[in-house]
C-alpha positions as CSV (number, residue, x, y, z in Angstrom):
1,X,-36.7,22.2,-6.8
2,X,-37.3,24.6,-3.9
3,X,-37.0,28.5,-4.8
4,X,-33.6,30.1,-3.9
5,X,-33.0,32.2,-0.8
6,X,-32.0,35.9,-1.4
7,X,-28.6,36.0,-0.9
8,X,-29.0,38.5,2.2
9,X,-30.9,35.8,4.0
10,X,-28.6,32.9,3.0
11,X,-26.6,32.7,6.4
12,X,-23.0,31.3,5.6
13,X,-20.5,30.8,8.3
14,X,-16.5,30.4,7.8
15,X,-14.6,28.0,10.2
16,X,-11.2,28.9,9.3
17,X,-8.0,29.3,11.7
18,X,-5.8,31.7,9.0
19,X,-7.2,34.8,9.5
20,X,-6.1,36.3,6.3
21,X,-7.9,33.6,4.1
22,X,-11.0,34.2,6.2
23,X,-11.1,37.7,6.0
24,X,-10.6,37.5,2.2
25,X,-13.6,35.0,2.0
26,X,-15.8,36.9,4.2
27,X,-15.0,40.0,2.1
28,X,-15.9,38.3,-1.0
29,X,-19.2,36.8,0.1
30,X,-20.1,40.1,1.5
31,X,-19.8,41.9,-1.6
32,X,-21.7,39.1,-3.1
33,X,-24.1,40.2,-0.9
34,X,-24.4,37.1,1.4
35,X,-25.1,37.2,5.0
36,X,-21.6,35.6,6.2
37,X,-19.8,35.4,9.7
38,X,-16.6,34.0,10.7
39,X,-16.4,31.7,13.9
40,X,-13.7,32.2,16.3
41,X,-12.1,28.7,16.2
42,X,-11.0,27.1,19.8
43,X,-7.0,27.0,20.4
44,X,-7.1,23.6,21.8
45,X,-8.5,20.6,20.6
46,X,-10.6,20.1,23.7
47,X,-13.7,22.2,22.5
48,X,-15.2,20.2,19.7
49,X,-18.7,20.2,21.6
50,X,-18.8,23.8,22.1
51,X,-18.0,24.7,19.1
52,X,-20.2,22.5,17.4
53,X,-22.9,24.2,19.7
54,X,-21.6,27.4,18.7
55,X,-22.2,26.8,15.2
56,X,-25.7,25.3,15.3
57,X,-26.8,28.0,17.5
58,X,-26.2,30.3,14.7
59,X,-28.3,27.9,12.0
60,X,-26.5,28.8,9.4
61,X,-27.4,26.9,6.0
62,X,-23.6,26.8,4.6
63,X,-20.7,26.3,6.6
64,X,-17.3,26.7,4.8
65,X,-14.9,24.6,7.1
66,X,-11.0,24.1,6.6
67,X,-10.1,20.8,7.5
68,X,-6.9,21.8,9.4
69,X,-7.9,24.4,12.3
70,X,-4.4,24.6,14.0
71,X,-4.4,23.9,17.5
72,X,-8.0,22.6,17.4
73,X,-7.0,19.7,15.2
74,X,-8.9,17.8,12.6
75,X,-11.9,19.9,11.1
76,X,-13.3,16.9,9.6
77,X,-14.6,15.8,12.8
78,X,-17.4,18.6,12.7
79,X,-18.6,17.5,9.3
80,X,-21.2,14.5,10.4
81,X,-22.6,16.5,13.1
82,X,-23.3,19.4,11.0
83,X,-24.3,17.3,7.7
84,X,-26.7,15.5,10.2
85,X,-28.1,18.8,11.2
86,X,-29.3,19.8,7.5
87,X,-26.2,22.3,6.9
88,X,-24.2,22.2,3.7
89,X,-20.7,21.6,4.5
90,X,-18.1,22.9,2.0
91,X,-14.4,22.0,2.7
92,X,-11.8,24.5,1.7
93,X,-8.6,23.1,2.1
94,X,-5.0,23.3,1.4
95,X,-4.5,19.6,1.7
96,X,-4.4,18.2,-2.0
97,X,-4.8,14.4,-0.3
98,X,-7.7,13.3,-2.1
99,X,-8.4,10.6,0.1
100,X,-9.0,12.9,2.9
101,X,-11.3,14.7,0.6
102,X,-12.9,11.5,0.0
103,X,-13.4,11.1,4.0
104,X,-14.9,14.6,4.2
105,X,-17.5,13.6,1.5
106,X,-18.1,10.3,3.2
107,X,-18.8,12.0,6.4
108,X,-21.4,14.5,4.6
109,X,-19.6,17.2,2.8
110,X,-21.0,18.7,-0.6
111,X,-18.1,19.8,-1.9
112,X,-14.3,20.2,-1.3
113,X,-12.2,23.2,-3.0
114,X,-8.6,23.8,-2.7
115,X,-7.6,27.1,-0.8
116,X,-5.4,27.9,-4.2
117,X,-8.0,28.0,-6.7
118,X,-10.0,31.0,-7.8
119,X,-12.4,32.2,-5.1
120,X,-14.7,32.2,-7.9
121,X,-15.2,28.7,-7.5
122,X,-16.4,28.6,-3.8
123,X,-18.8,30.9,-4.6
124,X,-20.3,29.3,-7.8
125,X,-20.5,26.4,-5.0
126,X,-22.5,28.5,-3.0
127,X,-25.0,30.1,-5.8
128,X,-25.6,26.3,-6.6
129,X,-26.4,25.2,-3.3
130,X,-28.6,28.3,-3.0
131,X,-30.6,27.3,-6.0
132,X,-31.0,23.4,-4.7
133,X,-28.3,22.3,-7.6
134,X,-25.8,19.4,-7.5
135,X,-22.3,20.6,-7.0
136,X,-20.4,17.7,-7.2
137,X,-20.9,14.9,-10.2
138,X,-21.5,11.1,-9.5
139,X,-17.6,10.6,-11.2
140,X,-16.3,12.9,-8.9
141,X,-18.1,11.7,-5.8
142,X,-17.3,7.9,-6.9
143,X,-13.6,8.6,-7.1
144,X,-13.4,10.6,-4.0
145,X,-14.9,7.6,-2.0
146,X,-12.8,5.1,-3.5
147,X,-9.5,7.1,-2.7
148,X,-10.8,7.0,0.9
149,X,-11.8,3.3,0.7
150,X,-8.6,2.5,-0.2
151,X,-6.6,4.7,2.2
152,X,-8.3,3.2,4.6
153,X,-7.6,-0.5,4.0
154,X,-4.0,0.7,3.7
155,X,-4.1,2.0,7.2
156,X,-5.8,-0.8,8.9
157,X,-3.0,-3.2,6.8
158,X,-0.4,-0.7,8.7
159,X,-2.2,-1.0,12.1
160,X,-2.3,-4.9,12.0
161,X,1.4,-4.7,11.9
162,X,1.8,-2.8,14.6
163,X,-0.4,-5.2,16.6
164,X,2.3,-7.5,16.2
165,X,4.4,-6.1,18.6
166,X,5.0,-6.9,21.8
167,X,4.5,-4.3,24.6
168,X,8.4,-3.8,25.2
169,X,8.5,-3.0,21.3
170,X,5.7,-0.5,21.5
171,X,7.4,1.1,24.4
172,X,10.4,1.6,22.2
173,X,8.6,2.6,19.2
174,X,7.1,5.3,21.3
175,X,10.4,6.5,22.6
176,X,11.8,6.5,18.9
177,X,8.7,8.4,17.9
178,X,9.8,11.2,21.0
179,X,13.1,11.4,19.4
180,X,15.5,9.5,21.7
181,X,18.2,7.4,20.5
182,X,18.9,3.9,21.0
183,X,21.4,4.8,24.2
184,X,19.4,7.0,25.5
185,X,16.2,4.3,25.6
186,X,19.0,1.6,26.9
187,X,20.0,3.9,29.6
188,X,16.3,4.7,30.8
189,X,15.4,1.0,30.8
190,X,18.6,0.1,32.3
191,X,19.4,-2.0,29.9
192,X,22.1,-2.7,27.5
193,X,22.3,-1.2,24.2
194,X,22.7,-4.2,22.7
195,X,19.4,-5.1,24.0
196,X,17.7,-2.3,22.8
197,X,19.2,-2.7,19.4
198,X,17.4,-6.4,19.1
199,X,14.2,-5.2,19.9
200,X,14.6,-2.4,17.4
201,X,15.5,-5.0,14.9
202,X,12.4,-6.9,15.6
203,X,10.2,-3.8,15.3
204,X,11.7,-3.1,11.8
205,X,11.1,-6.6,11.0
206,X,7.4,-6.5,12.2
207,X,6.6,-3.2,10.7
208,X,8.0,-4.4,7.5
209,X,10.4,-1.5,7.2
210,X,14.3,-1.1,6.8
211,X,15.0,1.8,9.2
212,X,14.1,3.8,12.2
213,X,12.8,6.4,10.6
214,X,10.5,4.2,8.3
215,X,9.2,2.8,11.3
216,X,8.3,6.2,13.0
217,X,7.0,7.4,9.9
218,X,4.5,4.5,9.7
219,X,3.3,5.2,13.2
220,X,2.7,8.6,12.4
221,X,1.0,7.9,9.3
222,X,-1.9,5.8,10.9
223,X,-1.8,7.9,13.8
224,X,-0.5,5.4,16.6
225,X,0.8,6.8,19.8
226,X,2.1,4.8,23.1
227,X,1.0,6.9,25.9
228,X,2.7,4.9,28.5
229,X,6.3,5.7,26.7
230,X,8.6,7.1,29.1
């Protein structure tokens, strides 16, 4: 086991778009004597590369990362490259979706904490990382990875249902996702409402759901988009 780094030399970066929480976390860690700073999160989803570069340039040993970074999007996409660079990633999230936690662990996160838990739990993880001690036991890790795999299999099965749709049915589904009614879709497509209702009925059958709302929910659940929908 390597000797712990002095707290003042242990560089910690916070990637968090909720300013109040980030400031609270920074204050607690600073009081504990750590070398801590916050990194500004971009306000769009096109800057993952520049954000990653900015973090790597600072050479932190630990990054405290939120999974939901506002307009920037999913923070999970940063985990694998940060972990590959030898950085200890600790996820701090408001999400209670443990399958999502499993995805973070699979990408290389050392530990996942919920924001609603006491900050002392995060401090304890930081201390253990500094002491080169494990921060997650095998049982928890196995559980999270199993949940991630189960969710992945579920999403794959749902995606296969969407693959059954014809091009026109995908167009209609895309329009439903944008909040268009059957009448609006029919008018925009210059077809009868009866034709669109038949297409919607086919969509529901192929997706194995009973309502338009459920069809839209399924598409959102798997992250499906149809860019060419009107």
